[in-house]
NUFIDO-352747 format. One line per 2 residues: for each residue x negated, y negated, z negated of N, C-alpha, C, O, CB. Coordinates in nm, 4 decimals. Glycine has a CB too. Layout:
NUFIDO-352747
X/Y/Z/X/Y/Z/X/Y/Z/X/Y/Z/X/Y/Z  ...;
//
This chain:
NUFIDO-352747
12.2210/-8.5095/3.7936/12.0896/-8.5389/3.8459/12.1033/-8.6085/3.9811/12.1862/-8.5703/4.0636/12.0055/-8.4103/3.8582  12.0209/-8.7112/4.0027/12.0264/-8.7889/4.1258/11.9715/-8.7088/4.2432/11.8880/-8.6199/4.2269/11.9487/-8.9195/4.1099;
12.0209/-8.7430/4.3616/11.9718/-8.6787/4.4830/11.8239/-8.7093/4.5024/11.7788/-8.8204/4.4749/12.0529/-8.7247/4.6056  11.7493/-8.6113/4.5494/11.6072/-8.6346/4.5766/11.5888/-8.7177/4.7023/11.5027/-8.8056/4.7057/11.5326/-8.5017/4.5903;
11.6666/-8.6923/4.8042/11.6569/-8.7640/4.9302/11.7944/-8.8169/4.9695/11.8594/-8.7610/5.0578/11.5994/-8.6728/5.0412  11.8384/-8.9224/4.9055/11.9701/-8.9758/4.9388/11.9723/-9.0289/5.0817/11.8677/-9.0572/5.1402/12.0095/-9.0866/4.8402;
12.0905/-9.0419/5.1361/12.1046/-9.0959/5.2708/12.1530/-9.2402/5.2626/12.2108/-9.2830/5.1627/12.2022/-9.0098/5.3550  12.1286/-9.3116/5.3671/12.1676/-9.4520/5.3719/12.3124/-9.4640/5.4105/12.3630/-9.3792/5.4841/12.0803/-9.5301/5.4695;
12.3814/-9.5660/5.3636/12.3291/-9.6752/5.2845/12.2997/-9.6323/5.1410/12.3768/-9.5592/5.0788/12.4265/-9.7906/5.2854  12.1848/-9.6802/5.0902/12.1401/-9.6445/4.9562/12.2152/-9.7230/4.8489/12.2681/-9.8312/4.8740/11.9904/-9.6684/4.9430;
12.2183/-9.6665/4.7307/12.2710/-9.7324/4.6121/12.1738/-9.8442/4.5726/12.0527/-9.8257/4.5840/12.2913/-9.6302/4.4944  12.2240/-9.9606/4.5260/12.1352/-10.0711/4.4885/12.0267/-10.0331/4.3869/11.9123/-10.0766/4.4004/12.2171/-10.1833/4.4325;
12.0603/-9.9545/4.2878/11.9599/-9.9156/4.1880/11.8489/-9.8299/4.2494/11.7328/-9.8412/4.2102/12.0266/-9.8395/4.0731  11.8843/-9.7452/4.3445/11.7845/-9.6626/4.4132/11.6895/-9.7527/4.4924/11.5679/-9.7338/4.4888/11.8534/-9.5590/4.5075;
11.7454/-9.8507/4.5637/11.6622/-9.9425/4.6422/11.5655/-10.0166/4.5505/11.4462/-10.0261/4.5795/11.7502/-10.0432/4.7206  11.6178/-10.0691/4.4395/11.5329/-10.1442/4.3461/11.4192/-10.0558/4.2936/11.3038/-10.0986/4.2903/11.6172/-10.1988/4.2281;
11.4512/-9.9350/4.2532/11.3487/-9.8448/4.1994/11.2432/-9.8114/4.3043/11.1240/-9.8100/4.2733/11.4132/-9.7159/4.1476  11.2850/-9.7845/4.4276/11.1902/-9.7494/4.5341/11.1010/-9.8684/4.5711/10.9802/-9.8522/4.5886/11.2661/-9.6999/4.6587;
11.1595/-9.9865/4.5829/11.0802/-10.1037/4.6198/10.9793/-10.1355/4.5106/10.8635/-10.1651/4.5398/11.1711/-10.2254/4.6456  11.0220/-10.1296/4.3862/10.9288/-10.1576/4.2758/10.8179/-10.0534/4.2691/10.7030/-10.0875/4.2411/11.0038/-10.1621/4.1420;
10.8508/-9.9271/4.2944/10.7492/-9.8216/4.2928/10.6500/-9.8403/4.4077/10.5290/-9.8293/4.3876/10.8155/-9.6827/4.3017  10.7007/-9.8683/4.5278/10.6126/-9.8900/4.6428/10.5239/-10.0127/4.6203/10.4044/-10.0092/4.6498/10.6957/-9.9070/4.7721;
10.5816/-10.1198/4.5686/10.5046/-10.2433/4.5459/10.3956/-10.2220/4.4419/10.2855/-10.2752/4.4555/10.5975/-10.3572/4.5012  10.4253/-10.1450/4.3391/10.3272/-10.1212/4.2321/10.2093/-10.0379/4.2809/10.0991/-10.0488/4.2273/10.3938/-10.0514/4.1136;
10.2320/-9.9552/4.3820/10.1264/-9.8680/4.4337/10.0488/-9.9295/4.5492/9.9606/-9.8646/4.6054/10.1856/-9.7376/4.4779  10.0799/-10.0529/4.5854/10.0148/-10.1180/4.6985/9.9264/-10.2317/4.6465/9.9118/-10.2497/4.5256/10.1204/-10.1715/4.8006;
9.8692/-10.3061/4.7365/9.7786/-10.4151/4.7020/9.8480/-10.5177/4.6124/9.9625/-10.5558/4.6364/9.7258/-10.4829/4.8290  9.7767/-10.5612/4.5095/9.8342/-10.6548/4.4142/9.7894/-10.7990/4.4369/9.8254/-10.8885/4.3604/9.7987/-10.6128/4.2752;
9.7112/-10.8209/4.5416/9.6709/-10.9576/4.5744/9.7918/-11.0347/4.6252/9.8829/-10.9762/4.6838/9.5569/-10.9585/4.6801  9.7930/-11.1663/4.6030/9.9016/-11.2497/4.6530/9.9003/-11.2432/4.8057/9.7948/-11.2528/4.8683/9.8880/-11.3977/4.6022;
10.0184/-11.2269/4.8643/10.0310/-11.2153/5.0097/9.9996/-11.3482/5.0768/10.0138/-11.4547/5.0167/10.1722/-11.1684/5.0484  9.9573/-11.3404/5.2009/9.9289/-11.4623/5.2780/10.0598/-11.5332/5.3116/10.1671/-11.4731/5.3078/9.8500/-11.4289/5.4085;
10.0491/-11.6612/5.3444/10.1682/-11.7386/5.3821/10.2354/-11.6776/5.5045/10.3581/-11.6782/5.5148/10.1308/-11.8857/5.4101  10.1561/-11.6250/5.5971/10.2130/-11.5624/5.7164/10.2942/-11.4382/5.6835/10.4036/-11.4188/5.7365/10.1031/-11.5266/5.8134;
10.2397/-11.3536/5.5952/10.3131/-11.2328/5.5548/10.4412/-11.2696/5.4812/10.5467/-11.2106/5.5044/10.2251/-11.1429/5.4659  10.4306/-11.3672/5.3925/10.5482/-11.4104/5.3175/10.6524/-11.4678/5.4130/10.7712/-11.4385/5.3994/10.5094/-11.5148/5.2101;
10.6099/-11.5486/5.5084/10.7027/-11.6066/5.6056/10.7748/-11.5005/5.6866/10.8953/-11.5106/5.7098/10.6288/-11.6999/5.6988  10.7014/-11.3985/5.7298/10.7629/-11.2877/5.8035/10.8674/-11.2178/5.7174/10.9771/-11.1874/5.7643/10.6557/-11.1867/5.8494;
10.8335/-11.1928/5.5927/10.9250/-11.1241/5.5025/11.0487/-11.2089/5.4742/11.1607/-11.1580/5.4775/10.8542/-11.0892/5.3718  11.0291/-11.3376/5.4465/11.1415/-11.4279/5.4197/11.2355/-11.4303/5.5400/11.3569/-11.4179/5.5239/11.0908/-11.5715/5.3872;
11.1815/-11.4458/5.6581/11.2642/-11.4482/5.7792/11.3396/-11.3183/5.8007/11.4566/-11.3191/5.8390/11.1784/-11.4768/5.8999  11.2724/-11.2072/5.7761/11.3355/-11.0763/5.7914/11.4497/-11.0597/5.6929/11.5572/-11.0124/5.7297/11.2329/-10.9645/5.7723;
11.4272/-11.0986/5.5674/11.5313/-11.0832/5.4659/11.6490/-11.1770/5.4915/11.7643/-11.1374/5.4746/11.4737/-11.1088/5.3270  11.6215/-11.2991/5.5315/11.7310/-11.3922/5.5583/11.8123/-11.3491/5.6797/11.9315/-11.3788/5.6878/11.6766/-11.5332/5.5796;
11.7499/-11.2797/5.7737/11.8215/-11.2306/5.8915/11.9201/-11.1184/5.8561/12.0062/-11.0837/5.9370/11.7217/-11.1810/5.9962  11.9075/-11.0623/5.7362/12.0018/-10.9575/5.6944/12.1415/-11.0141/5.6699/12.2397/-10.9399/5.6695/11.9511/-10.8880/5.5676;
12.1502/-11.1444/5.6496/12.2777/-11.2088/5.6183/12.3291/-11.2833/5.7409/12.2531/-11.3537/5.8074/12.2627/-11.3056/5.4983  12.4563/-11.2681/5.7706/12.5140/-11.3240/5.8926/12.5632/-11.4674/5.8767/12.6158/-11.5245/5.9722/12.6274/-11.2380/5.9383;
12.5478/-11.5262/5.7603/12.5959/-11.6628/5.7374/12.5269/-11.7604/5.8335/12.4062/-11.7516/5.8560/12.5711/-11.7054/5.5902  12.6042/-11.8526/5.8892/12.5455/-11.9499/5.9806/12.4696/-12.0599/5.9057/12.3818/-12.1241/5.9632/12.6542/-12.0117/6.0677;
12.5022/-12.0817/5.7802/12.4376/-12.1842/5.6985/12.3085/-12.1286/5.6375/12.3117/-12.0334/5.5595/12.5337/-12.2340/5.5871  12.1952/-12.1892/5.6740/12.0656/-12.1414/5.6246/12.0556/-12.1513/5.4724/11.9904/-12.0681/5.4091/11.9522/-12.2211/5.6890;
12.1197/-12.2523/5.4135/12.1164/-12.2680/5.2674/12.1792/-12.1464/5.1992/12.1303/-12.0997/5.0963/12.1902/-12.3974/5.2247  12.2861/-12.0969/5.2565/12.3528/-11.9796/5.1995/12.2661/-11.8554/5.2177/12.2539/-11.7744/5.1259/12.4912/-11.9584/5.2647;
12.2062/-11.8399/5.3350/12.1162/-11.7250/5.3576/11.9986/-11.7283/5.2607/11.9580/-11.6250/5.2075/12.0641/-11.7242/5.5034  11.9442/-11.8478/5.2382/11.8321/-11.8621/5.1447/11.8755/-11.8268/5.0032/11.8036/-11.7562/4.9325/11.7760/-12.0052/5.1487;
11.9914/-11.8749/4.9610/12.0417/-11.8428/4.8271/12.0639/-11.6929/4.8111/12.0347/-11.6357/4.7061/12.1723/-11.9183/4.7994  12.1158/-11.6301/4.9160/12.1381/-11.4853/4.9106/12.0050/-11.4099/4.9054/11.9926/-11.3094/4.8355/12.2208/-11.4388/5.0325;
11.9050/-11.4594/4.9803/11.7729/-11.3953/4.9743/11.7156/-11.4063/4.8344/11.6589/-11.3100/4.7830/11.6761/-11.4586/5.0765  11.7296/-11.5217/4.7724/11.6801/-11.5392/4.6356/11.7498/-11.4419/4.5399/11.6852/-11.3824/4.4537/11.7018/-11.6849/4.5887;
11.8798/-11.4262/4.5553/11.9545/-11.3317/4.4718/11.9059/-11.1896/4.4973/11.8821/-11.1135/4.4035/12.1063/-11.3422/4.4993  11.8914/-11.1546/4.6242/11.8455/-11.0208/4.6625/11.7093/-10.9896/4.6026/11.6906/-10.8835/4.5430/11.8393/-11.0081/4.8145;
11.6139/-11.0809/4.6178/11.4792/-11.0522/4.5701/11.4674/-11.0632/4.4184/11.3821/-10.9982/4.3579/11.3805/-11.1457/4.6357  11.5520/-11.1444/4.3571/11.5551/-11.1463/4.2106/11.5966/-11.0097/4.1597/11.5373/-10.9575/4.0653/11.6515/-11.2558/4.1578;
11.6970/-10.9522/4.2209/11.7437/-10.8193/4.1817/11.6385/-10.7123/4.2111/11.6091/-10.6286/4.1258/11.8744/-10.7857/4.2541  11.5824/-10.7154/4.3310/11.4939/-10.6066/4.3731/11.3552/-10.6122/4.3097/11.3027/-10.5091/4.2677/11.4798/-10.6086/4.5219;
11.2959/-10.7298/4.3022/11.1571/-10.7380/4.2548/11.1388/-10.8291/4.1341/11.0274/-10.8456/4.0846/11.0688/-10.7860/4.3658  11.2481/-10.8880/4.0871/11.2403/-10.9730/3.9689/11.1874/-11.1123/3.9959/11.1560/-11.1856/3.9022/11.1552/-10.9083/3.8671;
11.1768/-11.1503/4.1234/11.1255/-11.2830/4.1586/11.2001/-11.3362/4.2798/11.1843/-11.2848/4.3905/10.9732/-11.2780/4.1867  11.2815/-11.4394/4.2590/11.3536/-11.4995/4.3699/11.2615/-11.5792/4.4607/11.2777/-11.5779/4.5827/11.4640/-11.5882/4.3180;
11.1654/-11.6484/4.4018/11.0707/-11.7283/4.4787/10.9646/-11.6380/4.5408/10.9132/-11.5466/4.4765/11.0050/-11.8357/4.3896  10.9337/-11.6651/4.6648/10.8372/-11.5829/4.7372/10.6926/-11.6262/4.7171/10.6021/-11.5557/4.7615/10.8692/-11.5852/4.8829;
10.6675/-11.7386/4.6524/10.5321/-11.7942/4.6492/10.4300/-11.7045/4.5796/10.3111/-11.7127/4.6106/10.5345/-11.9273/4.5812  10.4726/-11.6199/4.4873/10.3783/-11.5336/4.4164/10.3931/-11.3856/4.4516/10.3406/-11.2999/4.3805/10.3956/-11.5513/4.2684;
10.4634/-11.3547/4.5596/10.4781/-11.2155/4.5999/10.3419/-11.1563/4.6337/10.2580/-11.2210/4.6964/10.5737/-11.2034/4.7201  10.3223/-11.0347/4.5917/10.1992/-10.9643/4.6270/10.2152/-10.8985/4.7636/10.3254/-10.8879/4.8173/10.1632/-10.8587/4.5195;
10.1028/-10.8549/4.8176/10.1051/-10.7800/4.9433/10.1943/-10.6562/4.9259/10.2691/-10.6199/5.0167/9.9598/-10.7388/4.9867  10.1858/-10.5926/4.8099/10.2676/-10.4738/4.7845/10.4159/-10.5033/4.7886/10.4927/-10.4255/4.8451/10.2323/-10.4143/4.6511;
10.4579/-10.6142/4.7299/10.5999/-10.6525/4.7314/10.6448/-10.6787/4.8749/10.7498/-10.6300/4.9168/10.6244/-10.7785/4.6430  10.5668/-10.7547/4.9496/10.6024/-10.7860/5.0883/10.6117/-10.6578/5.1708/10.7083/-10.6383/5.2447/10.4989/-10.8828/5.1508;
10.5129/-10.5714/5.1588/10.5151/-10.4458/5.2338/10.6364/-10.3610/5.1984/10.6999/-10.3044/5.2873/10.3878/-10.3668/5.2080  10.6695/-10.3512/5.0700/10.7826/-10.2706/5.0265/10.9141/-10.3276/5.0793/10.9994/-10.2525/5.1267/10.7860/-10.2621/4.8740;
10.9313/-10.4589/5.0717/11.0543/-10.5212/5.1218/11.0682/-10.5038/5.2730/11.1766/-10.4737/5.3230/11.0567/-10.6703/5.0860  10.9576/-10.5230/5.3454/10.9624/-10.5058/5.4910/10.9897/-10.3607/5.5294/11.0637/-10.3341/5.6241/10.8312/-10.5525/5.5543;
10.9306/-10.2678/5.4567/10.9538/-10.1265/5.4854/11.1019/-10.0928/5.4682/11.1608/-10.0254/5.5527/10.8671/-10.0375/5.3936  11.1618/-10.1400/5.3587/11.3040/-10.1142/5.3349/11.3903/-10.1735/5.4458/11.4825/-10.1082/5.4947/11.3466/-10.1713/5.1991;
11.3606/-10.2972/5.4857/11.4481/-10.3689/5.5791/11.4296/-10.3310/5.7249/11.5208/-10.3502/5.8054/11.4262/-10.5146/5.5649  11.3111/-10.2764/5.7615/11.2828/-10.2624/5.9050/11.2525/-10.1218/5.9551/11.2578/-10.0983/6.0758/11.1696/-10.3475/5.9387;
11.2210/-10.0279/5.8670/11.1816/-9.8971/5.9167/11.2968/-9.7975/5.9115/11.3917/-9.8135/5.8347/11.0641/-9.8444/5.8371  11.2864/-9.6961/5.9936/11.3890/-9.5917/5.9958/11.5261/-9.6498/6.0245/11.5473/-9.7148/6.1268/11.3912/-9.5164/5.8635;
11.6194/-9.6255/5.9326/11.7561/-9.6768/5.9462/11.7714/-9.8167/5.8885/11.8835/-9.8667/5.8787/11.8539/-9.5830/5.8783  11.6626/-9.8807/5.8504/11.6688/-10.0123/5.7881/11.7477/-10.1158/5.8665/11.8359/-10.1804/5.8099/11.5320/-10.0625/5.7672;
11.7187/-10.1338/5.9956/11.7936/-10.2353/6.0695/11.9450/-10.2102/6.0708/12.0234/-10.3046/6.0801/11.7426/-10.2420/6.2113  11.9852/-10.0856/6.0618/12.1279/-10.0538/6.0600/12.1881/-10.0720/5.9218/12.2974/-10.1270/5.9087/12.1507/-9.9116/6.1075;
12.1181/-10.0263/5.8182/12.1762/-10.0208/5.6847/12.1340/-10.1329/5.5900/12.2083/-10.1648/5.4972/12.1417/-9.8921/5.6233  12.0189/-10.1927/5.6103/11.9722/-10.2957/5.5177/12.0696/-10.4133/5.5039/12.0871/-10.4624/5.3924/11.8379/-10.3470/5.5631;
12.1342/-10.4613/5.6119/12.2295/-10.5714/5.5926/12.3461/-10.5331/5.4996/12.3883/-10.6141/5.4171/12.2845/-10.6161/5.7278  12.3970/-10.4125/5.5126/12.5055/-10.3655/5.4256/12.4548/-10.3522/5.2824/12.5218/-10.3942/5.1881/12.5620/-10.2297/5.4758;
12.3373/-10.2942/5.2670/12.2790/-10.2769/5.1341/12.2507/-10.4120/5.0692/12.2760/-10.4302/4.9501/12.1500/-10.1942/5.1426  12.1984/-10.5066/5.1467/12.1673/-10.6394/5.0938/12.2947/-10.7094/5.0456/12.2956/-10.7707/4.9388/12.0966/-10.7249/5.2011;
12.4005/-10.7002/5.1237/12.5264/-10.7638/5.0841/12.5803/-10.7011/4.9556/12.6293/-10.7721/4.8678/12.6309/-10.7519/5.1969  12.5714/-10.5690/4.9442/12.6147/-10.5006/4.8216/12.5354/-10.5500/4.7003/12.5915/-10.5748/4.5935/12.5987/-10.3478/4.8366;
12.4053/-10.5634/4.7190/12.3192/-10.6078/4.6090/12.3573/-10.7487/4.5652/12.3677/-10.7755/4.4455/12.1709/-10.6032/4.6508  12.3782/-10.8384/4.6602/12.4161/-10.9764/4.6266/12.5488/-10.9781/4.5515/12.5620/-11.0465/4.4501/12.4259/-11.0633/4.7544;
12.6462/-10.9034/4.6007/12.7767/-10.8983/4.5330/12.7647/-10.8401/4.3927/12.8263/-10.8907/4.2989/12.8761/-10.8155/4.6152  12.6869/-10.7356/4.3780/12.6659/-10.6732/4.2474/12.5986/-10.7715/4.1514/12.6419/-10.7869/4.0372/12.5807/-10.5450/4.2617;
12.4941/-10.8369/4.1975/12.4212/-10.9314/4.1126/12.5116/-11.0473/4.0712/12.5135/-11.0872/3.9547/12.2963/-10.9848/4.1858  12.5858/-11.1005/4.1670/12.6750/-11.2129/4.1359/12.7855/-11.1715/4.0392/12.8259/-11.2504/3.9538/12.7368/-11.2689/4.2644;
12.8344/-11.0486/4.0521/12.9375/-11.0005/3.9597/12.8820/-10.9893/3.8180/12.9521/-11.0180/3.7209/12.9923/-10.8642/4.0060  12.7566/-10.9478/3.8065/12.6938/-10.9317/3.6756/12.6426/-11.0617/3.6158/12.6403/-11.0761/3.4936/12.5811/-10.8352/3.6861;
12.6013/-11.1568/3.6992/12.5347/-11.2781/3.6513/12.6049/-11.4072/3.6882/12.5568/-11.5149/3.6532/12.3967/-11.2825/3.7038  12.7159/-11.3996/3.7570/12.7845/-11.5203/3.8013/12.7270/-11.5663/3.9334/12.6091/-11.5450/3.9613/12.7736/-11.6317/3.6963;
12.8095/-11.6290/4.0143/12.7657/-11.6743/4.1453/12.6636/-11.7853/4.1319/12.6780/-11.8741/4.0479/12.8842/-11.7213/4.2282  12.5598/-11.7804/4.2156/12.4562/-11.8828/4.2123/12.5090/-12.0154/4.2667/12.5997/-12.0197/4.3497/12.3338/-11.8375/4.2925;
12.4502/-12.1205/4.2180/12.4812/-12.2535/4.2692/12.4102/-12.2689/4.4032/12.2881/-12.2545/4.4094/12.4379/-12.3662/4.1679  12.4835/-12.2977/4.5102/12.4241/-12.3050/4.6429/12.3694/-12.4436/4.6767/12.2846/-12.4559/4.7650/12.5257/-12.2648/4.7456;
12.4151/-12.5455/4.6100/12.3660/-12.6806/4.6420/12.2983/-12.7423/4.5236/12.2507/-12.8556/4.5318/12.4794/-12.7704/4.6885;
//
């Protein structure tokens, strides 16, 4: 049986399940461009790559895994809120970069590395 209150860094499957559950219970309207921009910037900042193209590709991989949508244009308010909560609250600033990198590596191992250019 899985832990009820696991500690960070979280397992990728736990993160995906929590984000999807939080997003489903929140507003389903499409998020504003400002909210999406804040979320995109926050997620891309999780990756230390100096090349923005690589950070963007990693964000697409991360969000494809977590919410099933790499593109941010149709994210709901619930998805944005859930992603921001994971990345910024509590231990998020400390652990989210490690968790994000694990998710990207896991996804690439399962689906092949994304084309960056």
